[in-house]
C-alpha angles and dihedrals in degrees: 000000000000133000092267091061094060108107115244123220091249090058095053110104114244111223116243118226116226116236115257109251116244111228114243119214110241114205118238104250096186094066098065091045090053091048092050091049091051092048091048093049090048091050092048092049092049090048091050091048091049091047090049091049091047092048092047092051096039104039098031090096097040136087118196135188137166092199091096132115138185113256136182146154118301103199114200119220108219134173119238093203132038126246149115118297110242101168141020118201101182141034138190116307092021118128113227133183125230111275097019112132114254104170130023122202129200105273102187094108091046092051091051091049089051091052091051092048092049092051091048091052091052091050092048092051090055091048089052090053089051090052091053090050092047091052089054093048093049090072094065097061088049091057091048091051091050090053092048091051092050091050092049092050091050091051090049092052093050093049092049089054092049091047090057090057091044094243095126135028124256091246092071090051089053091051090051091053091051090051090054091051091049092050090048092052091048090051092051091050091050090051091052092048091051091048091050093050093047092049089064094055104021114131091354139106129204091269094047096043107124094229091049091048091051091050090047089053089055089053092050090049091052092047092050091048089053091048091051093059084082109066111208131201108263093209140007115266148091120315117236140161096031108182103164127098137196113274093021116138108224134191127224115275097025114134108242098179140329134246121208116200100215092189092070108055135142138183127245107208114192106212123185116252090246089062098051098078095087101031113109136176112268098029118141119252133197116207134187124190123216086224092069100020119208093329093083126048125186126208116223143169131222107243101173152320126255120253095247148358123286092253091054091061098037122120091251107027118202116266100218093175093069092086097244093101128154119177112245122180107247128216130216123202114244114201114223123190117219130216106258092212092055091047090051091051093047109022121215134199134212116280098020115146120248136190108221128199118183120200103222097180091103112069100171096106129078122259093225131029114266127220114286096017099107108143101172129086134150127193141163129215095196094104097038099097103043093120096052096085090040092056090050092054093048092050092050094050093048093049092049094053107033 
């Protein structure tokens, strides 16, 4: 190393000082998040309060349940006479009108019984005519007996006069007296015979003669029995539950099928006992069926409450006195009438589910039906004119034999 290699001061590197960093202000990110959370919670609380206020004001006068189902009459079709089924005119899902024949039974026996009853009526009418004639003839023997008695009394008087003069013996007078007694007895018998004959026809005509009326009743019975071999539909509706077959021998009173009139339906809504306090007869009801969803709403009216809970009328009612008792909220069926026009526009069937909302704002009606307020009644006129053809047959037979 020489003198030239010795570093000079000018060649020594001067150290460079780094610049002092300037602190940068970092914003606090937790504060806006906390503010947003508070605002959200406040909004949610206000929304809940508003919803509660709306629900309290809107649903305060409403009672709602989804435990509700469509109900209606299930009219059984039964035969009034026994017999073998020879024809079936309807099956399940068919619509039938009231009075249309559904089942036909073999009517041979009924026709034979009708023929016998008709012949007996004709015979009885002729016998009644004979009784009238006999009553008229019974007057003639009475007149003869009256004449015989008068003749016997005259003979007796003459003989008594002759006996006083001694012209005849007393024996002839005795015979005359016996003749008078005999004529009197014959007259009495004739009177009784006439009374008996008149008793059969007195104050009667051929039609009102008791024997004729009894025979006419037999004819009517046979006609009705023949009529009943054709089983009609009691009401108009849809056929269901058919359980009869061709060739089957049935007994009277057995249900052959059922007819459901779908134009007369109602809803049984099962409200909890805690909901019944404000429900009254006559209150308006809004109903929605699961069949149509929320697109169709039905208008209804509360018409009454059942007499007890469902458990009270069950096949095996609960025995709460046994000691093993657990409180269960009971339900009572509320019957709701439907608008027939709405049911016709959107048909319903038995058993369909319904959502029911009762407007309980009106409290003028009674909770339970009072005495004398029955507003329901069903009837059928199908069986009202069974005797009309029978009366025609009776009238024809009497006219032909009188």
